[in-house]
BAMAR-390255 format. One record per residue (C-alpha): z, y, x. Coordinates in Angstrom, 1 decimal. Example, Ala and Ser with C-alpha at 12.3 -4.5 7.8 and 13.67 -1.06 7.14 Angstrom:
# residues 2
7.8 -4.5 12.3
7.1 -1.1 13.7
//
This chain:
# residues 549
0.1 -0.2 -0.1
-1.0 3.3 1.5
2.2 5.0 0.4
4.3 2.7 2.2
2.5 3.1 5.4
3.0 6.7 5.3
6.9 6.3 4.1
8.4 6.7 7.9
6.0 9.6 9.4
5.0 11.7 6.1
6.9 11.0 3.4
5.6 14.1 1.8
2.2 12.5 1.6
3.7 9.2 0.3
5.0 10.8 -2.6
2.3 12.9 -3.4
-0.1 9.4 -3.2
2.3 7.9 -5.3
2.6 10.9 -8.2
-1.0 10.9 -8.1
-1.1 7.0 -8.5
1.5 6.8 -11.4
-0.7 6.7 -14.3
-2.4 3.3 -12.6
1.0 1.6 -11.9
1.8 2.2 -15.5
-0.5 -0.7 -16.4
-0.1 -2.6 -13.5
1.8 -6.0 -13.1
5.3 -6.4 -13.5
5.6 -6.7 -9.7
3.7 -3.6 -8.7
5.5 -1.3 -11.4
8.8 -2.4 -9.8
7.4 -2.0 -5.9
6.4 1.6 -7.3
9.5 2.3 -8.7
11.2 1.4 -5.2
8.6 3.6 -3.2
8.8 6.7 -5.4
12.7 6.6 -5.1
12.6 6.2 -1.3
10.1 8.7 -0.6
11.9 11.1 -3.0
15.3 10.1 -1.1
13.6 11.2 2.3
12.6 14.2 0.9
16.0 15.1 -0.2
15.1 15.1 -4.1
18.5 14.2 -6.1
18.6 11.0 -7.5
19.7 11.4 -11.8
19.2 8.0 -13.0
19.2 4.4 -11.9
17.0 3.2 -14.8
14.0 2.5 -12.3
15.6 1.1 -9.4
18.2 -0.9 -10.4
15.6 -3.2 -12.6
13.5 -3.4 -9.7
16.7 -4.4 -7.1
17.6 -7.2 -9.7
14.1 -8.4 -9.7
13.3 -8.4 -5.9
16.7 -10.2 -5.6
15.5 -13.1 -7.5
11.7 -13.1 -7.0
11.0 -11.1 -3.9
10.8 -11.5 -0.1
13.4 -10.5 2.0
12.0 -7.1 2.8
11.5 -6.4 -0.6
15.1 -7.2 -1.5
17.1 -5.5 1.2
14.7 -2.3 0.6
15.4 -2.1 -3.1
18.9 -2.6 -2.5
19.1 0.1 -0.1
17.3 2.2 -2.4
19.4 1.7 -5.1
22.4 2.6 -2.9
21.0 5.7 -2.2
20.3 6.3 -5.9
24.3 5.9 -6.8
25.2 7.8 -3.5
23.3 10.9 -5.3
25.0 10.1 -8.5
28.4 10.2 -7.0
29.1 6.5 -7.9
30.0 5.6 -4.9
31.6 2.1 -5.8
28.2 1.0 -7.0
26.5 2.5 -3.9
28.6 0.5 -1.6
28.2 -2.8 -3.6
24.4 -2.3 -3.3
24.5 -1.3 0.4
26.5 -4.7 0.8
24.1 -6.6 -1.1
21.4 -5.1 1.2
23.4 -6.0 4.2
23.6 -9.8 2.9
20.1 -10.6 2.9
19.1 -13.1 5.2
16.4 -12.5 7.3
16.6 -13.5 11.1
15.1 -11.2 13.5
12.9 -9.3 11.1
12.5 -5.6 12.4
11.9 -4.0 9.1
14.7 -5.6 7.4
17.0 -4.7 10.4
15.9 -1.0 9.8
16.9 -1.4 6.0
20.3 -3.1 6.7
21.0 -0.4 9.6
20.1 2.7 7.0
22.5 0.8 4.6
25.5 0.1 6.9
24.8 3.7 8.2
25.1 5.1 4.4
28.1 2.6 3.7
29.8 4.6 6.3
29.2 7.7 5.3
30.6 6.9 1.5
33.6 5.7 3.7
33.9 8.7 5.7
33.7 10.7 2.8
36.9 8.8 1.3
38.5 9.7 4.8
38.5 5.6 5.8
37.4 6.3 9.1
38.4 3.1 10.3
35.9 1.1 7.5
33.1 4.0 8.7
33.4 3.0 12.1
32.8 -0.7 11.3
29.9 0.1 9.2
28.6 2.4 12.0
29.0 -0.3 14.7
27.3 -2.9 12.4
24.4 -0.3 11.7
24.1 0.1 15.8
23.7 -3.8 15.9
20.8 -3.9 13.4
19.2 -0.7 14.7
18.7 -2.1 18.1
16.5 -4.9 16.8
14.6 -2.6 14.1
10.7 -1.2 14.4
12.1 2.3 13.9
13.7 3.9 17.0
15.2 6.7 15.6
17.5 4.9 13.4
19.4 3.9 16.6
19.9 7.8 17.4
21.6 8.0 13.9
23.7 4.9 14.4
25.0 6.2 17.8
25.7 9.4 16.5
27.6 8.1 13.5
29.6 5.9 15.7
30.5 9.3 17.8
31.3 11.1 14.5
33.6 8.1 13.2
35.5 8.0 16.5
36.0 11.9 16.2
37.2 11.3 12.7
39.7 8.9 14.1
40.5 11.9 16.8
39.4 9.9 19.6
36.9 12.8 20.8
36.9 11.5 24.8
35.3 8.1 23.2
33.0 10.1 20.7
31.7 12.3 23.2
29.8 9.3 25.4
28.1 8.0 22.0
26.7 11.6 21.3
25.3 11.9 24.5
23.6 8.7 24.6
21.9 9.4 20.8
21.0 13.0 22.5
19.2 10.9 25.3
17.6 8.7 23.3
16.4 11.5 20.8
15.2 13.5 23.8
13.2 10.7 25.0
11.7 10.2 21.7
10.3 13.9 22.0
12.0 14.1 18.7
13.3 18.1 18.8
14.9 17.6 14.9
16.8 15.1 15.9
18.2 16.4 19.6
19.1 19.4 17.9
21.2 17.9 15.1
22.9 15.6 17.7
23.7 18.6 20.1
25.0 20.7 17.3
27.6 18.2 16.5
28.2 17.4 20.1
28.9 21.1 20.5
31.4 20.8 17.5
33.2 18.0 19.4
33.4 20.1 22.8
35.1 22.9 20.8
37.8 20.9 19.5
38.6 19.9 23.1
38.4 23.3 24.3
35.0 23.0 26.2
33.5 26.0 25.1
31.1 26.4 28.1
29.6 22.8 27.5
29.7 23.8 23.6
27.6 26.8 24.3
24.9 24.8 26.6
24.6 21.9 23.5
23.9 25.0 21.1
21.0 26.2 23.2
18.9 23.2 21.8
15.8 24.7 19.9
16.7 24.6 16.3
13.5 24.2 14.0
14.7 22.8 10.6
14.2 24.1 7.4
16.6 21.7 5.4
19.3 23.6 3.6
21.7 21.2 4.8
20.4 21.6 8.5
20.4 25.3 7.9
24.1 25.5 6.5
25.5 23.1 9.3
23.6 25.2 11.9
25.5 28.4 10.9
28.7 27.0 10.2
28.6 25.3 13.9
27.9 28.7 15.2
30.4 30.4 13.1
33.2 28.2 14.7
31.8 28.9 18.0
32.1 32.9 17.6
35.8 32.0 16.2
36.5 30.1 19.2
35.3 32.9 21.4
37.1 35.6 19.3
34.4 37.4 17.8
35.6 37.2 14.4
32.7 39.7 12.9
29.9 37.1 14.4
31.9 34.1 13.0
32.0 36.0 9.5
28.4 36.9 9.5
27.5 33.2 10.2
29.7 31.6 7.7
28.2 33.9 5.0
24.9 32.7 5.8
25.4 29.2 6.1
27.0 29.6 2.6
23.5 30.3 1.2
22.4 27.0 2.2
25.6 24.9 1.7
26.8 22.5 -1.2
29.9 22.8 -3.1
32.1 21.0 -0.7
31.0 22.5 2.5
31.0 25.8 0.9
34.3 25.5 -0.5
35.9 24.8 3.2
34.0 27.6 4.6
35.2 30.1 1.7
38.9 29.3 2.5
38.0 30.2 6.4
36.3 33.3 5.2
39.6 34.2 3.5
41.5 33.7 7.0
39.0 35.6 9.1
38.8 38.5 6.8
42.7 38.3 6.7
42.6 38.6 10.5
40.2 41.5 10.3
42.1 43.5 8.0
39.8 43.4 5.1
42.1 42.3 2.2
39.4 43.1 -0.4
37.0 40.6 0.9
39.4 38.2 1.6
40.7 37.9 -1.9
36.8 37.9 -3.4
36.4 34.9 -1.2
39.5 33.1 -2.0
38.0 33.7 -5.6
34.9 31.8 -4.9
36.9 29.3 -3.0
39.0 28.6 -6.6
35.3 28.4 -8.2
34.2 25.9 -5.6
37.3 23.9 -5.6
36.9 23.2 -9.4
33.4 22.2 -9.1
34.2 19.8 -6.1
37.4 18.2 -8.0
35.0 17.6 -11.0
32.7 15.8 -8.6
35.2 14.0 -6.6
37.1 12.8 -10.1
33.8 11.0 -10.7
33.1 9.5 -7.5
36.9 8.3 -6.7
36.7 6.5 -10.4
33.8 4.7 -9.3
35.1 4.1 -6.0
38.4 2.6 -7.2
36.4 0.4 -9.5
34.7 -1.1 -6.6
37.9 -1.5 -4.4
39.4 -3.1 -7.5
36.1 -5.2 -8.1
36.2 -6.5 -4.6
39.9 -7.4 -4.6
39.4 -9.4 -7.7
36.4 -11.2 -6.1
38.4 -11.9 -2.8
41.2 -13.3 -4.9
39.0 -15.8 -6.9
37.2 -16.6 -3.8
40.4 -17.4 -1.9
41.6 -19.6 -4.8
38.1 -21.8 -5.1
38.6 -22.4 -1.2
41.5 -24.3 -1.8
40.8 -27.9 -2.0
42.9 -30.8 -2.6
43.5 -31.8 1.2
44.2 -28.4 2.4
47.0 -28.1 -0.7
48.5 -31.6 0.1
48.6 -30.4 3.9
50.3 -26.9 2.8
52.6 -28.8 0.7
53.6 -31.2 3.7
54.0 -28.3 5.9
56.4 -26.5 3.4
58.6 -29.7 3.0
58.8 -30.2 6.9
59.4 -26.4 7.2
62.0 -26.2 4.2
63.5 -29.3 5.6
63.8 -27.9 9.3
65.1 -24.6 7.6
67.9 -26.6 5.9
69.0 -28.5 8.8
68.9 -25.3 11.2
71.0 -23.4 8.1
73.6 -26.1 8.3
74.1 -26.0 12.0
74.1 -22.0 12.0
76.5 -22.0 9.4
78.7 -24.4 10.8
78.8 -22.6 14.1
79.3 -19.3 12.3
82.0 -20.9 10.1
83.9 -22.5 13.3
83.4 -19.0 15.0
85.2 -17.0 12.1
87.9 -19.5 11.8
88.8 -19.1 15.7
88.0 -15.2 15.4
90.6 -15.2 12.2
93.1 -17.1 14.3
92.8 -14.3 16.9
93.1 -11.6 14.7
96.4 -13.4 12.7
97.9 -13.7 16.2
97.4 -10.0 17.3
98.5 -8.8 14.0
101.4 -11.0 14.5
102.3 -9.5 17.6
101.3 -5.8 16.8
103.6 -5.7 13.4
106.5 -7.9 14.7
106.8 -7.3 18.3
108.8 -4.2 18.2
111.0 -4.8 14.9
111.8 -8.2 16.5
113.1 -6.8 19.7
115.2 -3.7 18.4
116.5 -6.5 15.7
117.7 -9.0 18.8
118.6 -5.7 20.9
121.1 -4.9 17.9
122.3 -8.1 17.3
123.4 -8.7 20.9
124.9 -5.5 21.0
126.9 -6.3 18.1
128.2 -9.5 19.9
128.9 -7.8 23.0
130.9 -5.4 20.9
133.0 -8.5 19.1
133.2 -9.8 22.5
134.6 -6.8 23.9
137.3 -6.3 21.1
138.3 -9.7 20.9
138.8 -10.4 24.3
141.8 -8.5 25.1
143.4 -8.5 28.4
141.6 -11.8 29.2
138.9 -9.7 30.7
138.8 -8.0 33.9
137.9 -4.4 34.1
134.7 -5.6 36.0
133.7 -7.7 33.1
134.4 -5.1 30.6
132.4 -3.1 32.6
129.4 -5.4 32.7
129.6 -5.5 28.9
129.4 -1.9 28.2
126.6 -1.5 30.8
124.6 -4.2 29.1
125.2 -2.7 25.5
124.1 0.3 26.9
121.2 -0.7 28.3
120.0 -2.4 25.1
120.6 0.7 23.1
118.3 2.5 25.3
115.6 -0.5 25.3
115.9 0.2 21.2
115.5 4.4 22.0
112.5 3.5 24.3
110.6 1.5 21.3
111.5 4.1 18.9
110.2 6.6 21.7
107.3 5.2 22.0
106.5 5.2 18.3
107.3 8.6 17.9
104.7 9.5 21.2
102.1 7.5 19.0
102.7 9.6 16.1
102.3 12.7 18.6
99.2 11.6 20.0
97.8 11.3 16.2
99.4 14.8 15.5
97.6 15.5 18.9
94.0 13.9 17.5
94.7 15.6 14.2
94.5 19.0 15.7
92.1 18.2 18.4
88.5 20.2 18.5
86.5 17.3 17.8
88.7 16.2 14.7
88.3 19.6 13.5
84.5 19.7 13.9
84.1 16.4 11.9
86.3 18.1 8.9
84.1 21.3 9.3
81.1 21.2 6.8
77.6 22.4 7.7
78.0 21.7 11.4
75.3 19.5 13.3
76.5 16.4 15.1
74.8 14.1 18.0
75.8 11.2 20.3
78.0 13.2 22.4
80.2 13.8 19.7
80.5 10.3 18.7
81.4 9.7 22.3
84.2 12.1 22.3
85.4 11.0 18.9
85.8 7.2 20.1
87.4 8.4 23.1
90.0 10.4 21.2
90.6 7.3 18.7
91.1 4.9 21.3
93.8 7.5 23.1
95.3 8.0 19.7
95.3 4.7 18.1
95.9 2.2 21.1
92.2 1.4 21.9
91.1 1.5 18.5
87.1 1.1 19.2
87.7 -1.1 21.9
89.8 -3.5 19.8
87.7 -3.3 16.7
84.6 -4.3 19.2
86.5 -7.1 20.7
87.9 -8.7 17.7
84.2 -7.8 15.5
81.5 -8.2 17.9
78.8 -8.2 15.4
80.1 -4.5 14.1
76.5 -2.6 15.0
76.8 0.7 16.6
75.9 2.7 13.1
78.6 0.6 11.5
81.2 1.6 14.1
80.4 5.2 13.4
81.2 4.7 9.8
84.4 2.7 11.2
85.5 5.9 13.1
84.9 8.2 10.4
87.0 6.2 8.0
89.6 6.1 10.5
89.9 10.0 10.7
90.2 9.9 6.7
86.6 11.4 6.1
85.4 11.2 2.4
82.4 9.7 1.8
80.7 12.7 0.6
81.6 14.3 3.8
80.5 11.1 6.0
76.8 11.7 3.9
76.7 15.0 5.7
77.7 13.4 9.2
75.2 10.8 8.8
72.3 12.5 6.6
72.1 10.0 4.0
73.1 9.4 0.3
77.0 8.2 -0.7
75.9 5.0 -2.1
74.7 3.9 1.7
78.2 4.7 3.0
79.6 2.5 0.1
77.0 -0.5 0.7
78.2 0.0 4.5
81.6 -0.4 3.8
81.5 -3.5 1.5
79.0 -5.0 3.8
81.2 -4.5 6.7
84.2 -5.8 4.6
82.5 -9.1 4.0
81.1 -9.2 7.7
84.8 -9.0 8.7
86.4 -11.2 6.3
83.6 -13.4 4.8
84.9 -12.4 1.6
83.9 -9.3 -0.8
86.1 -6.5 -0.9
85.9 -3.0 -2.3
85.6 0.0 -0.4
89.3 0.9 -0.9
89.9 -2.4 0.7
87.9 -1.6 3.7
89.4 1.8 3.8
92.8 0.3 3.9
92.1 -2.1 6.5
90.5 0.3 9.0
93.4 3.2 8.6
96.0 0.2 9.0
94.0 -1.5 12.2
//
């Protein structure tokens, strides 16, 4: 077909032929009518004629999927994807592009050309949605197909798109070599349009990384496109360059000029840039005007995005459903048996391990509880027991002294009186030590760190916690060391809660110190009580334990 032979090099002539012969094709066979629909849609797409309906291309894609060759099938799916892209039906567009890529034709260069383009436009859809890793995946697939296709310029687009994806992912140093390779290939093809397009995008990357001299060199490539989209991009990149150089007036002029050719989405972003630039230039009236334009563009863009997002979400949901169905069908009887067998073995191993682990933990906690009981017994009874024994001995000595009469020598009486006096002093020493401990607690409560933790609105860091632990260790007989020794499972953050409880901070005050909610403090205390005593307890139970420890 003459129109198809002109498609790559002269799409305008191809479309003219198709329009001229439209009457002939209306009475042709079904296959020719389907081929005509695909060819005309492709020619219009190359000439940036927006598609408004899938009524002609969808039946053709379905027809060639059943009865066409690999080339006819991949081409019709690709063109259908481009139709849906223009209609902002991105979910359907991705389905069509994926259908194009799935067509099997090993080594066919023409098929690879359409597969490469399908991957490129699928990547563009994902890029539009901010899914840059998915875009990069498709752009890399596009490059693999482009290396095998019959149109060298496709490889230039693929390399450019890989660079763009890396840039979107903030890997500009990785992106720059891809742009340079794309520029070299475009230059080798003597394609001034492609070369300039790649260099202008590369200039934007250079500007992002602060390489303004390289950006200026890249922008020196001759520009000869008359397409509105290219003109808009040309002026916008120059505006960025002038702004980076501090030439605000030139940046404003270029942005205004670019908006004459830009679409709604690009103009929305540029209108907001102009608001910022006019504010820098102290031209508040113009800033206000362009903010109004930004609002108008924003309404239009949001309406377009709503349509696109709804269709895209439908595509995602459909893919998820399909993947689930395929996964379910893939499970045959043998795999299910193996899975169940593995599950039984794993469960059995877990049960054995759990029983052994529980046994070891139980034994450990029993031993620990014995240590705790011994500690508390010595801690709470030692002092009183000594005082009681001393008083009993003093009473016995006094009775012996009073009943002995003349039987005791003066030396013996002196010894009895000395022992009685010594035991009294021992009791006084024990009581003095208790008073000393009370004094240490009083000193803690008047210390700077104690006051800081009881003062709201202050900031706390690790050094404050270390200071608090030192103060508690001094005032309460190695409080933190003893707690850590007896309960080694207490974590760092949990120890913080213990210390704050020891200085009688309320839950609300702890929330301010630890920057958390009150329910987290309560949960931590009940969890700690369970960890320490292996039984459930209330917040009050935990508080009583810590304050008496």
